[in-house]
N, C-alpha and C positions, 0 to 999 in steps of 0.2 A: 246576619239570619236573612233568610229569603222567605218569599210569599208562598201563599198555597201550592203544594206540589214542588217546592223548592225552586220555583224560578223567580229570577230577579223582575220586580215590577217594570213594565215597559210603557211607550207613550202610545197615546191616542189623541187625535186632534181634539182640542176641546171645542166648546159652541159658540165661542166668540174669538175674535181676531185680536188676540191679546198680545201678538209679537208684531213689530214693525215691518212693514213691507222691505223687499230689496232696497238697499239704499243705493245701489249702482244702476237703477233703471234698467235692470237686465231682463230678456224676454221670460217667460214663464215655462220652465221647463220640468220641475219637480215640485210636489206637495211636500212640504217639510212641516215638522214641528220643533220649535224652539224649546228647549229645556235644560234643567239643570239635572245632572247624573251623579250618582255616588257609585263610582267605580262598575264593578260586576254586580252590584246590589242595586241600590236604589237610584230612582231617576224621579226628576220632576218637570213639568211641561209648562210652558209659557206660551201656548196659544198657536194658531196657525200663522204660517209665513209662506211666502213662494220662494223658492231658490230657483236659480237658472243660470245660464250660461251666457257670458259676454259673447255679443256678435262681433265685436272687435279683438280678437284675440291676437296677443303680439307674436312675434316669429316663434319665439322660445317655446310658447304655448302650443302652437301649431305643430312644431318638431316634435315635441313629447308626445300629443296625441297621434301623429302618425307612426312614431315609434312603436308605440302601443298597438295600434291597428295592425301594422305590418308583422310583429311578432304573432298577435292572435291568428292572424289569416295564415302565417307560415305553419304555425301549430296545427289549425285545423286543415290544411291544404298537403302539407308534406311530411309530418311525423309519422314515422314507420308504425307506431303504436295506433291504439284506437282512442283518441281522446274524446271525453265528453265535454261538449262546448260550454255546459252551464259550469261544470267543475272548474274548467281553466278560468272563466270569468270570474266566479266567485274567489279562487286563489288570487288573482290578480288585484282584486277589490280589497281583499283581505290583507295583502301585502301592501298595498297602499297605505292603508291605515295604520297597520304596525310600523311602517317607517316614520311616522310621526311622532313615534315615542312618546305618546299621550294616552294615558290608562282610560281617559274618558271619550278617545276617539276610537271608534271600530265599525266594523262590518258584519252585519248579520245576515244569515242565510234567510230564504224565504219563512222557513217554518219558525225559525228564532224570532223573526220580525211580526210574523201573525200571533205568536204566543204572547210576546210582549204587548200586542194592541189589545188583547183579551184582558191580560193582566191589569193593564192601565184603569179600565171601567170597573175592574172589581167583580167581574163576572166571567167565567170561563167554563170548559168542559174538562173534567179531571175527577180527582178524588177527594180533595180539600184537606190537604195536610201541610203544615209550614215545617219545613227541614232546614237543617243546617249541617255543614261538614265540621266536625270539632276533633281535637287530639285529646290526649290524656289529660293534659292541663287546661283543658276546657277553652284552648285558643283554636281559632279559625285556620283550617288547612285546607288543601286543595285536592290531592288525589287519595281517593279511598283506599285504604288498606289496614293493616294490622294496627298501625299508629294513627290512623284518621277515620273514624266512623261517620257515617251518614244517620244524624239522630233526628228523630221525629219532635220538635219543639211543642206543636200543639195540633190538634185536629179541630176544623171548623164544626160549630154546633150544627147539627142536622147535614152533615155533608156524608158522602158516601163512606169516607174513612172512619168516621165515628161509627155509622151503623155496622161496618164490618169488624169493629173491635180493634182497630190500629189505636194506640195509645201514645201520650206524651212520654219522652224518654226512650220509646222503642228504638232499636237500631236496625236499619234496613241493610240487609246484606246480600239481598238477591232481588232479581225482577223477572217473573216469569221462569224461573229456573235456572237464569244466567247471574253468575256471582258478579258482584259490583267491583270487585279488587281492580284497581287501575283507572277506574273511571273517576271523573269528576262529576260535581252535582249536575252541571248541565246536562252531561251525557246521561245522567239516571233521570233527570226530569223528562226528556225525550221519550224514555222507555215508559214512565209513570203516566204520562199525558196521553190522552186519547178520545175519541168521540164518544158523544152520550150513547149509554148502553152496551158499550165494549167492555171486556173484562181485562183485569191485570190481577196477578197474584204477587204479594210481596213475601218474600221470606224475611223475618224479623228476628231477632234475638232480645228475649225478655227475661232479666234475672236468670240468666244462666239457660234458659230453656228457648229452643229453636221452633218458630211457628210459622206456617203457611197460612196467609191472610188473603183469601179472595176478595175481590172488590170489583164491583160494577160501576163503571164511570157515570158521572151525570153532569148536569150544569150545576156549577157551585156560584153561589153569590156571597161575596164577602161581607161582614158586618164590621166597618172600619170606626164607628163611631159609639162609643159607651158612654152611660151615664149614671150617676149615682148621687145621692145626698149624703153628707158627712156631718160629723160633729153635732149630731142630734137635730140635724134639720137648719143648721147655720152656714153650712158652705155647700155650693154646688159643684160637681165635679164632672169633668167632659174630658174622655180620652179620645185622641185622634190615632188610630194605628196606621193610616196611610191617607194621603190627600188624593183618593180614587174619586172617578166621575161623581158618586153621589154623595160624596163626604161633606160638602159645602150646605146642601139642604138638610141633611140629617144633623150636622151640628147647629144650624141656626134653629131647627125645630127643638132640640135639646135645650139651647140657650133659651129660647123663649120661654120653655115651660118653667125654667128654674126662675127667669124673671117674673113670670106670671104668678109664681108661688111666693113672691115677694123677697127672694134671695138677692143678696149685693155682695156676695163675697163667692168668688169663682175660681177653681182651679181647672187650667187647661194642661193635659198630659201628653205631651208629644216625646215621652222618652221611647227610644227604639224605633221611632217612626222615621222611615228612610226616605220620605218624600212623597211626590205625586204631581197633580197638576198644580201648575203657578195660578191658574184661575182660581182654583180651589182655596189656596193658602191667601190669595189677595181677598177672596170673598170672606174667609174667616178672620183675616186680619181688620177688614173693613168694619166689621161688627163692632170694634172697639176704638178705631179712630175715626175721627169725624172728616180730617182734610189732609192734604199731602201726599207724598210718596209712600208706598209700601217699600218699595226698594228701586234701585237703580240698575240699569244694565249699560256696560262700559265697552265699545268696541275697540278694534284693533288701532283704528284711527285716534283714538282718545274721546271719541263722541260719546257723550252720556245721555241716556233717556230714561226718563222717570216713569215708573209703572204706579199710577195713582190709586187711591182708595176708591171705591165704587160709591161711596156717599150716602148709603142707605143703612149704616150701622143701628143696631138696635140696642147696643151697650156702651156707647160713646160718653155717657155722663161719668165723670170722675167719681162720682160716688159708688160706682160699682167697682170694687176692688178686684185685681186679677194677679194670680201668680201664675207662671207658666213653669211646668217640671220639665226639665232636660237633661240627656246625659250623653255619652260619647257615642250612642247610637241615634241621635237626633241630628238628621242630616237634610240639606238641601231645602225643600219646602217647610220643613220643620224649623230651620234656621232662618228663612226668610220671616216667618210668622214671630219667632222670638226676637228676632233683630229689630222689625217693625215695632212691636210692643213695647220693647226694652229703649230703644231710641226715642220713641214718642212719650216716654213715661207713664204709659198706660198699664204697665205690668212689671214685676219683678221676676227675675228668672231665678229658680231654685234648683239645685242638683249638682250637675257636673259639666264641665266643660263639653260642648257639642263637637260634632265630628270634624267642621271645617271644610266645606264643599263650596267654592267660590267661583266656579265656571259655568257659563251657560253653553249647552249644546243644541246642535239643531239635527233634528232627526229627520231624513229624506227616504221616502220609499222610492225605489228605483223601479223604472217600467219594465215590462215583460216578465213579471213574476221573478224577479232577480234579488227580491229582498230588500235591503235597506241598510242606512248607516247612519251612525251620529258622529258629529264634528264639533270640537270646540270653537264656537265663533264669538264669545264675548264673555266678559266677567261680570259677576253680579254683586253690587254692593247694598249694604243696608241704608237704611232711612238716611241716617246720616254720613252716609258715604264710607262706611268702615269696609274694607275688604277683609274677609275672614278666612280666605282660603289656607287651609293647613295649620290654622290656628283655633278655630272654632270661636263661638261666643263664650265668654266668661259669665258665668252666671253671678248675679248681685249677692247671692247668698249660696255657699257652697256647702253640701250636704252629701256625705258618702252613703251608699245603700246599704242598710242595714236591715236583715230579715227577707223573707221571701217577698219579691215584688207583689205590691197590690194590683189587683185585676178586679175592676168592678163587676160584679155579679149581675147577670141578665135579668134577674129577676127582682133586682134591688137590693139584695141582701148585702150587707157591709161586713166583709172578711176584715182580718187583721190588716191595719193600716202598715206600709213599709216607713222606714225613717225619712225619706224624702217627702212623701204625701204628708206625714205626720207633722213634719217641719213646717210645710206649706199652710196647713191648718192652722197651726199655732201661730205663723205670721199674720194670718187673716183675723184670727179670734183674738190676738193678744195675750194667749197664755205662755207662759215660760217653759222652756224646753227642758226635759230631764237632763241629769248628768250623763255625759256619753261614756262609752266603753272603748270607742275607736277614735283615733285621733286622724284627720283627714290631711292631706296635704294639697292645698287649692293653689290656684293661679295667685299670685302676688296681688292681682288687683280685685280678687273677690273678697267678700266678707265672709269670715269662716263661721259657720255655726255647727256644731258638733251633730253627729247622728245620733239618733234616739233609737231605744228599742223598739221594735215593733207594738202596736197596741193590740190587746186580746180582742 
C-alpha cells in the first residue's frame, strides 16, 4: 500500500540528532538522514547525521573516481550526440546503486527526493488519495495493465479527491487523457502530483462505468493518529497509520486523554503502518518504557549503539495494560515499537507476523539539485538484540483477520470490531473468545487464539 497520491513515504530530517555522527572522523560533505526503509514502500527515519568523504582515499578509490570523471568528461566533450549532463549523472548514480543488489539502496531523482521529503512530514501538495496496484487475486503488482489495476484504497477526509467525488475502490485508468497501461505507480504519481491550485483529471472505472473526475490540487495534511474508546468505555484505542512528523505529539495527546479519563487498558494499532521517523517511534515507545534501549543499531564493524528511551513517559506504570495490534503490513518503525514493548514486557502483540525489515538506511541529499540516495549502513536490533530481518515479530497471540478491518470513526462512533481488535479487547477485559470459524496457521512460537466473528 502507498501513501496519499500513491507515493511511498520518504525521509525528512527530524528535529534532533538521533543518529550518531560519522564514526570515521570524515569531513562534512553531505547532509544525510539515517533511516529504516521498507523497499519501495515504507521508510523510517533515525535523525540527522553527517556523511562525508575520506580525505585519505586509497589508490584504488582514487583510480575509480578518476575513471568515473574521465568517462563523464568524454561523454560531455566527445560524444557525437547531444548528451544532457544531468541525465548522464543520474544514470551513473542509479547504476551504482543498482550494482549493490540491495532493494533498500537506491538513487532518487530531484523530483522524487523532494516528494519524499514532503510525504515524510505528512503534508504535501496533491489530491489526497491512497492508491495501490493490485492484480485480480488482490496481490501487489508492478506494471499497470489488463491484469494489474491502479486502485484507490481511500481518500483523505477534506482532501481535494474527496471533494471531487473520487471514491475508494475506484480504478484509475488515465490521467489528463493519457492511458496508464504500461506505467508503474511511481510514473502515475508524478502525473497526479502537482502544485496547489493546478488541475488534474483522472479517468476512473466504477462499477462498469467510466468517469472523468477533474480535481484541483491543494495542500493536503494527513491525519495519521486516530483514537476511540471501546468496550463500553473500558478500553482506549489509538491507531497510528504512519510515524510522520506530527504523529508523536498527536499520539501523546490522545494517550493523555485516555489516561485522564481513567482508562488503564489500551490498544495501539499499527497494522499496515509502514513506518516513519524513528524519532517518533522512540517518543511513542518511551511513553510506556521507563528506562533502557528502545532498539540498537549495529554497524558493519560489529559496533552496537543503543537508542534509549526519552525518559518522559506518561504510561510507564505496569498497571496500564497495553496490547499492540500488528500484521504483515507492520514494518520498520512499527516493528521498532512492537519489539520494544514486547521485549520490555510492557505489551502483548496480537495479530499476525510483521513484515521483517531489519536494516538501516542513510538518506543523503546531493549538491547541485542532483537528487539524493539511500544506502544501507547498519542493522537494527530490538531492545533484547533480536534481528528480525526477513522474519518479522511473532505475535504473542496469533489471530487472523476475520471481517472488514476496524477503522476508528473520526466522530468517535464505534463501527463493528474486526477479529483482531475484538481479541485484543477480550484479552484486556478478560472475557472469553467466541468459537472460531477459521483455523489460523501461526508461527510455532506464537500462542494461538482463534479468530472471532466481527462484533455488530
